C-alpha positions in Angstrom: -49.5 -38.3 71.6 -47.5 -40.0 68.7 -43.9 -40.7 69.9 -43.1 -42.6 66.8 -40.4 -41.3 64.5 -39.5 -42.4 60.9 -36.4 -42.8 58.7 -36.7 -40.8 55.5 -34.4 -41.6 52.7 -33.6 -38.4 50.4 -32.7 -39.3 46.9 -31.6 -37.1 44.1 -28.6 -36.1 41.9 -26.1 -34.4 44.1 -24.1 -31.3 42.8 -27.2 -29.6 41.3 -29.5 -30.0 44.3 -27.4 -29.3 47.3 -29.6 -26.5 48.6 -32.7 -28.4 47.9 -31.4 -31.6 49.8 -30.5 -29.4 52.7 -34.0 -27.9 52.7 -35.7 -31.3 52.6 -33.4 -32.5 55.4 -34.6 -29.5 57.6 -38.2 -30.4 57.0 -37.6 -33.9 58.0 -35.7 -32.9 61.2 -38.3 -30.3 62.1 -40.9 -33.0 61.8 -39.0 -35.1 64.3 -37.9 -37.7 61.9 -34.5 -39.0 60.8 -33.1 -38.0 57.4 -30.9 -40.6 55.6 -28.8 -39.4 52.7 -25.3 -39.9 51.2 -24.0 -36.3 51.6 -20.5 -37.7 52.5 -20.3 -39.9 49.4 -21.5 -38.0 46.4 -19.5 -40.0 44.0 -21.5 -43.2 43.8 -20.2 -46.7 42.6 -21.4 -50.1 42.6 -19.8 -51.0 46.0 -21.3 -48.1 47.6 -24.8 -48.9 46.1 -24.9 -52.0 48.0 -24.4 -50.0 51.2 -27.2 -47.7 50.0 -29.5 -50.6 49.5 -29.0 -51.7 53.1 -29.9 -48.1 54.2 -33.0 -48.1 52.1 -34.1 -51.4 53.6 -34.2 -49.8 57.0 -36.1 -46.6 56.0 -39.8 -46.1 56.3 -40.3 -43.6 53.4 -38.4 -42.6 50.3 -38.4 -39.1 49.0 -37.2 -38.6 45.4 -36.3 -35.1 44.1 -36.0 -34.7 40.3 -34.9 -31.5 38.6 -32.6 -30.8 35.5 -30.1 -33.7 35.8 -30.4 -37.4 35.3 -27.0 -38.2 36.9 -24.0 -40.2 35.7 -25.0 -43.6 34.5 -23.5 -46.8 35.9 -22.1 -49.6 33.7 -25.7 -50.8 33.0 -26.7 -47.4 31.7 -28.9 -46.5 34.6 -28.0 -43.6 37.0 -27.6 -44.4 40.6 -30.5 -42.1 41.5 -32.8 -44.2 39.2 -31.3 -47.5 40.7 -32.2 -46.3 44.2 -35.7 -45.5 43.0 -36.3 -48.9 41.5 -34.8 -50.7 44.6 -37.2 -48.7 46.9 -40.2 -49.6 44.7 -39.2 -53.3 44.5 -39.1 -53.3 48.4 -42.5 -51.8 48.7 -41.3 -48.6 50.5 -43.7 -45.7 50.0 -42.1 -43.4 47.4 -42.9 -39.7 47.5 -42.0 -38.1 44.2 -41.2 -34.3 43.9 -40.7 -33.2 40.3 -39.5 -29.7 39.3 -42.5 -28.1 37.6 -40.6 -26.0 35.1 -37.4 -27.7 34.0 -37.1 -25.3 31.1 -36.2 -22.4 33.4 -33.5 -24.2 35.3 -30.0 -22.7 34.8 -28.0 -24.4 32.2 -25.2 -25.4 34.6 -27.8 -27.4 36.6 -29.2 -29.3 33.5 -28.0 -32.2 31.3 -25.9 -30.7 28.5 -26.1 -33.7 26.1 -29.1 -35.0 24.0 -28.6 -38.5 25.5 -28.8 -37.1 29.1 -31.9 -35.1 28.3 -33.5 -38.2 26.8 -32.7 -40.4 29.8 -34.0 -37.7 32.2 -37.3 -37.4 30.2 -37.7 -41.3 30.3 -37.0 -41.4 34.0 -39.6 -38.6 34.7 -42.1 -40.7 32.7 -41.3 -43.7 34.7 -41.6 -42.0 38.1 -45.0 -40.3 37.4 -46.6 -43.1 35.5 -49.1 -44.8 37.8 -47.7 -42.9 40.8 -48.8 -39.8 42.6 -46.4 -36.9 42.7 -46.1 -33.2 43.5 -44.4 -30.5 41.5 -42.3 -27.6 42.9 -40.3 -24.7 41.4 -38.7 -23.0 44.4 -37.1 -24.2 47.6 -39.8 -23.0 49.7 -42.4 -24.7 47.6 -40.4 -28.0 47.7 -40.3 -27.7 51.6 -44.1 -27.3 51.7 -44.6 -30.2 49.2 -42.4 -32.5 51.3 -44.1 -31.6 54.5 -47.6 -32.3 53.0 -46.5 -35.5 51.3 -44.9 -37.0 54.5 -48.0 -35.9 56.6 -50.3 -37.6 54.2 -48.1 -40.7 53.8 -47.9 -41.2 57.5 -51.7 -41.0 57.7 -52.5 -43.2 54.7 -49.4 -45.6 54.6 -48.4 -46.1 58.2 -44.9 -47.5 58.5 -43.2 -49.3 61.4 -41.0 -46.3 62.5 -39.0 -46.0 65.6 -39.9 -45.3 69.2 -37.7 -44.7 72.4 -37.1 -47.7 74.5 -38.0 -45.9 77.6 -41.4 -44.7 76.3 -43.1 -47.9 77.2 -41.3 -48.3 80.4 -43.7 -46.2 82.6 -45.1 -47.7 85.7 -48.6 -47.7 84.3 -47.5 -49.6 81.2 -45.6 -52.1 83.2 -48.7 -52.7 85.4 -50.9 -53.3 82.3 -48.4 -55.7 80.8 -48.3 -57.6 84.2 -52.1 -57.8 84.2 -52.2 -59.0 80.6 -49.7 -61.7 81.4 -51.9 -62.9 84.4 -54.9 -63.1 82.0 -52.9 -65.0 79.5 -51.7 -67.5 82.0 -55.4 -68.1 83.0 -56.4 -68.7 79.5 -53.4 -71.1 78.8 -54.3 -73.0 81.9 -57.9 -73.3 80.9 -57.1 -74.3 77.3 -54.7 -76.9 78.6 -57.7 -78.8 80.2 -59.8 -78.6 77.1 -60.0 -81.4 74.4 -61.1 -79.5 71.2 -60.7 -81.2 67.9 -60.5 -78.5 65.1 -61.3 -79.5 61.5 -58.6 -78.4 59.1 -59.7 -77.0 55.8 -59.5 -79.5 52.9 -56.6 -79.4 50.5 -57.5 -79.2 46.9 -56.8 -82.2 44.7 -53.8 -82.0 42.3 -56.0 -81.8 39.2 -58.2 -79.0 40.8 -58.0 -75.8 38.9 -56.2 -72.8 40.3 -56.1 -69.3 38.9 -52.9 -67.2 38.8 -52.8 -63.5 38.2 -49.8 -62.3 36.1 -48.8 -58.8 37.0 -46.9 -56.4 34.6 -43.2 -55.8 35.5 -40.9 -53.2 33.9 -37.7 -53.9 32.0 -35.2 -50.9 31.7 -33.0 -51.3 28.7 -29.3 -50.7 29.8 -28.1 -49.1 26.6 -31.1 -46.9 25.5 -32.6 -46.2 29.0 -36.0 -47.1 27.6 -38.4 -49.4 29.3 -40.8 -52.1 28.3 -43.5 -53.7 30.4 -45.7 -56.6 30.3 -49.5 -56.7 30.6 -52.1 -58.1 33.2 -53.4 -61.7 32.6 -55.2 -64.2 34.7 -54.3 -67.9 33.9 -55.9 -71.1 34.9 -54.2 -74.5 35.2 -54.2 -77.3 37.8 -52.3 -77.2 41.0 -50.0 -80.0 40.0 -49.7 -78.6 36.5 -48.2 -75.4 37.9 -45.6 -77.2 40.0 -42.9 -77.8 37.2 -42.9 -74.2 36.5 -42.7 -73.4 40.2 -40.0 -76.0 40.6 -37.8 -74.8 37.8 -38.0 -71.2 38.5 -37.8 -71.0 42.4 -34.8 -68.9 43.4 -33.1 -70.1 46.6 -29.7 -70.5 48.1 -28.0 -72.5 50.8 -27.2 -70.9 54.2 -24.0 -71.0 56.1 -22.9 -74.4 57.4 -24.0 -73.6 61.0 -27.1 -71.8 60.0 -30.3 -73.2 61.7 -32.2 -72.8 58.4 -30.0 -74.4 55.8 -31.8 -72.7 52.8 -33.4 -69.5 52.0 -36.0 -68.6 49.3 -35.5 -65.3 47.4 -39.2 -64.6 47.3 -39.0 -61.4 45.2 -36.8 -62.9 42.6 -38.9 -66.0 42.5 -42.1 -64.0 41.9 -40.5 -62.4 38.9 -39.0 -65.6 37.5 -42.1 -67.7 38.0 -44.4 -65.0 36.5 -42.2 -64.7 33.4 -42.1 -68.5 33.0 -45.9 -68.7 33.1 -46.2 -65.9 30.6 -43.5 -67.6 28.4 -45.7 -70.7 28.2 -48.2 -68.7 26.1 -46.1 -65.8 24.5 -44.0 -65.8 21.3 -41.6 -63.3 22.7 -39.1 -63.2 25.5 -41.0 -62.6 28.7 -38.1 -62.3 31.1 -38.4 -59.3 33.4 -41.9 -58.3 32.0 -44.2 -60.4 34.3 -44.4 -61.5 37.9 -46.8 -63.2 40.3 -47.8 -61.5 43.6 -46.2 -62.4 46.9 -49.7 -63.7 48.1 -49.9 -66.0 45.0 -46.4 -67.3 45.6 -47.1 -67.9 49.3 -50.4 -69.9 48.3 -48.5 -72.1 45.8 -45.7 -72.7 48.2 -48.0 -73.6 51.1 -49.9 -76.0 48.9 -46.7 -77.8 47.8 -45.5 -78.1 51.4 -48.8 -79.5 52.5 -48.9 -82.1 49.8 -45.3 -83.2 50.5 -43.5 -81.8 47.4 -41.6 -79.3 49.5 -40.3 -79.0 53.0 -40.0 -75.9 55.3 -36.6 -76.6 56.4 -33.7 -78.7 55.1 -30.8 -78.7 52.8 -33.0 -77.9 49.8 -36.7 -76.9 49.4 -37.9 -79.9 47.3 -38.4 -83.4 48.4 -37.2 -86.5 46.5 -40.7 -87.1 45.2 -40.8 -83.5 43.8 -37.5 -84.0 42.0 -38.7 -87.2 40.5 -42.0 -85.5 39.5 -40.0 -82.7 37.7 -37.9 -85.2 35.9 -40.9 -87.2 34.6 -42.4 -83.8 33.5 -39.3 -83.1 31.4 -39.4 -86.6 30.0 -43.0 -86.3 28.7 -42.5 -82.8 27.5 -44.7 -81.0 29.9 -48.0 -82.6 28.8 -50.9 -81.3 30.9 -49.1 -78.3 32.5 -49.9 -75.6 29.9 -52.0 -72.9 31.4 -54.8 -71.1 29.6 -55.8 -67.4 29.7 -59.2 -66.6 31.2 -58.8 -62.9 31.5 -56.5 -60.2 30.1 -53.7 -61.1 27.6 -49.9 -61.7 27.4 -48.6 -58.6 25.6 -45.4 -56.5 25.6 -46.1 -52.8 26.0 -44.1 -49.7 25.6 -44.3 -47.1 28.4 -47.2 -44.6 28.5 -46.3 -41.1 27.3 -45.5 -38.7 30.1 -48.1 -36.1 31.2 -47.4 -32.5 30.6 -45.3 -30.8 33.3 -47.8 -28.0 34.0 -50.5 -30.4 35.0 -52.2 -29.7 38.2 -50.7 -31.1 41.4 -52.0 -34.6 42.3 -52.6 -34.8 46.1 -50.9 -37.7 48.0 
């Protein structure tokens, strides 16, 4: 029996979808999960958005309901519903998109009344359904069924951490098993303590050995027009040491509190975007900021190498050693000779978003 329960964040515009939000909430509760939504704070602002981000961070799945309204845009031109969506995507939270299948039949008082609002909504719909599975609905009952099917499938194919009662594991049988495991572990630790085994560590590549770096496309949302631009996929090749100046100049980190045991923290998500854009910028004739990123796995690989060769430290007041800072200064002095990457696959391009698919398209199963 599965005793795990999940936190489900429900996101949509507010006034036009009160009944639909309540219906989705009922589905979540009937499934034994916890709905998370901002019913008490329908008027969003930037301060509240920081609180919403903290809630999304703790959720296992994100349900987005889109109908006839885009929502009031913030100062950057993006509605808070869209800001929530992009934040959930950036955190890797599974997103379940529920699009209204016949927006032309939605009553006028629940639709955008301005041309600008309709254009923003159309672009948002294109964004959420491009390269992402989604379901369509036209009635509240259809929405409830779509949400239930989407959640069941997401739990089966994209299992999340979830929550479990503290007393669920506290049965006598479980405690006995834990005690037996502890005894076995103690035996193994005692045996290993008397062994003298010398394990050979894998070799570290030389600084001038080649390394391939995949650039992944990122999406830039224009604050005024609401339009979006994306980068392209490309695989670059350079040397390990040749990649370091770009890594050094674009790593995002900050210092912790004075009594913090780890004095500095690395912002890995921001670093992946900044480093990826910088690599692309070495080969592009246009501004690559916000259009490219490297994967977290690539970032961790580069970071581990630079720690192993003594250019970075795991803990300290800053991530880079004095040798690394000196190397970066020398690199700036000689103008970056020897650090320029080459493209071995794909291309460095700036792309417009793909046109949206017709709304009457057949459902795509999760």
